[in-house]
MARVOKE-937955 format. One record per residue (C-alpha): residue in three letters; x, y, z. Coordinates in nm, 2 decimals, padded with zeros to 4 digits. Layout:
N
     r        X        Y        Z
   ALA        X        Y        Z
...
//
This chain:
116
     r        X        Y        Z
   MET    02.08    02.69   -01.43
   SER    01.84    02.71   -01.13
   VAL    01.85    02.49   -00.82
   PHE    01.53    02.33   -00.93
   GLN    01.68    02.22   -01.26
   VAL    01.98    02.08   -01.09
   VAL    01.76    01.88   -00.85
   LEU    01.55    01.76   -01.14
   LEU    01.85    01.66   -01.34
   ALA    01.99    01.46   -01.05
   ALA    01.65    01.28   -01.02
   LEU    01.65    01.20   -01.39
   VAL    02.01    01.07   -01.37
   ALA    01.90    00.85   -01.07
   THR    01.61    00.72   -01.28
   VAL    01.84    00.63   -01.57
   VAL    02.08    00.45   -01.33
   LEU    01.79    00.26   -01.16
   GLY    01.64    00.16   -01.49
   LEU    01.97    00.03   -01.62
   VAL    02.04   -00.16   -01.29
   MET    01.69   -00.31   -01.29
   ALA    01.72   -00.42   -01.65
   SER    02.06   -00.58   -01.60
   ARG    01.92   -00.78   -01.30
   GLY    01.62   -00.89   -01.50
   ALA    01.38   -00.71   -01.26
   LEU    01.25   -00.49   -01.55
   PRO    01.18   -00.60   -01.90
   LYS    01.44   -00.45   -02.15
   ILE    01.17   -00.27   -02.35
   LEU    01.03   -00.09   -02.03
   ALA    01.39   -00.01   -01.92
   GLY    01.45    00.14   -02.27
   LEU    01.14    00.35   -02.24
   LEU    01.23    00.46   -01.89
   VAL    01.58    00.55   -01.98
   GLY    01.48    00.72   -02.31
   GLY    01.21    00.92   -02.13
   ALA    01.44    01.03   -01.86
   CYS    01.70    01.14   -02.12
   LEU    01.44    01.33   -02.31
   GLY    01.33    01.49   -01.99
   ALA    01.68    01.59   -01.91
   VAL    01.71    01.76   -02.25
   PHE    01.39    01.95   -02.19
   VAL    01.51    02.05   -01.84
   VAL    01.83    02.19   -01.99
   GLU    01.65    02.35   -02.29
   PRO    01.29    02.43   -02.18
   ASP    01.23    02.64   -02.49
   TRP    01.25    02.32   -02.70
   THR    00.94    02.20   -02.52
   THR    00.75    02.50   -02.63
   GLN    00.87    02.47   -02.98
   LEU    00.77    02.11   -03.00
   ALA    00.43    02.19   -02.85
   ARG    00.37    02.46   -03.11
   PHE    00.48    02.22   -03.38
   LEU    00.22    01.97   -03.26
   GLY   -00.05    02.23   -03.24
   ILE   -00.04    02.27   -02.86
   GLY   -00.01    02.62   -02.72
   ARG    00.25    02.58   -02.45
   GLY    00.53    02.34   -02.36
   ALA    00.38    02.30   -02.01
   ASP    00.06    02.17   -02.16
   LEU    00.25    01.92   -02.37
   VAL    00.43    01.80   -02.06
   LEU    00.10    01.77   -01.87
   TYR   -00.06    01.57   -02.16
   VAL    00.23    01.33   -02.18
   LEU    00.22    01.28   -01.80
   VAL   -00.15    01.21   -01.82
   LEU   -00.10    00.95   -02.09
   GLY    00.19    00.79   -01.91
   THR    00.00    00.77   -01.58
   SER   -00.30    00.63   -01.75
   TRP   -00.09    00.37   -01.92
   GLY    00.08    00.28   -01.59
   PHE   -00.25    00.24   -01.41
   LEU   -00.39    00.03   -01.69
   SER   -00.08   -00.19   -01.69
   MET   -00.09   -00.24   -01.31
   TYR   -00.46   -00.32   -01.32
   MET   -00.40   -00.59   -01.59
   ARG   -00.12   -00.74   -01.38
   VAL   -00.32   -00.74   -01.06
   ARG   -00.61   -00.90   -01.26
   ALA   -00.38   -01.17   -01.39
   VAL   -00.24   -01.24   -01.05
   ARG   -00.59   -01.27   -00.90
   ARG   -00.69   -01.51   -01.18
   ASP   -00.38   -01.72   -01.12
   MET   -00.44   -01.72   -00.75
   THR   -00.80   -01.83   -00.80
   LEU   -00.69   -02.12   -01.02
   LEU   -00.42   -02.22   -00.77
   VAL   -00.66   -02.22   -00.47
   ARG   -00.92   -02.41   -00.67
   ARG   -00.66   -02.68   -00.76
   MET   -00.55   -02.70   -00.40
   ALA   -00.90   -02.74   -00.28
   LEU   -00.97   -03.01   -00.53
   ASP   -00.65   -03.20   -00.44
   GLU   -00.73   -03.17   -00.07
   ALA   -01.09   -03.30   -00.12
   GLU   -00.96   -03.59   -00.33
   ARG   -00.70   -03.67   -00.06
   ASP   -00.97   -03.67    00.21
   GLN   -01.19   -03.91    00.01
   THR   -00.91   -04.16   -00.04
   PRO   -00.96   -04.46    00.19
   ARG   -00.67   -04.50    00.44
   ARG   -00.50   -04.83    00.51
   PRO   -00.47   -04.94    00.87
//
């Protein structure tokens, strides 16, 4: 096993531990933690047995295992960016509604006559 494979396996183990800790604290939804842990475990298998990636790629009609890994990474990254975009959009919408409500409440408070 090469030094690179050892470093990569250590990073994948750290990813599994982090995913499990975040899920147990409620900082990460259980389904996402499951996907993260499952993906890291699958990645560890492919690091230990790189030929399996090539065999799977050929089974799927893709020439090389490296191409398969790249395609999966592109899909995962695209999904991650889309997910973050949707979250940011929801937060901006919520913030707009909150600021609007605060402005209306402040305007209403300013128009209320004050007693001496």
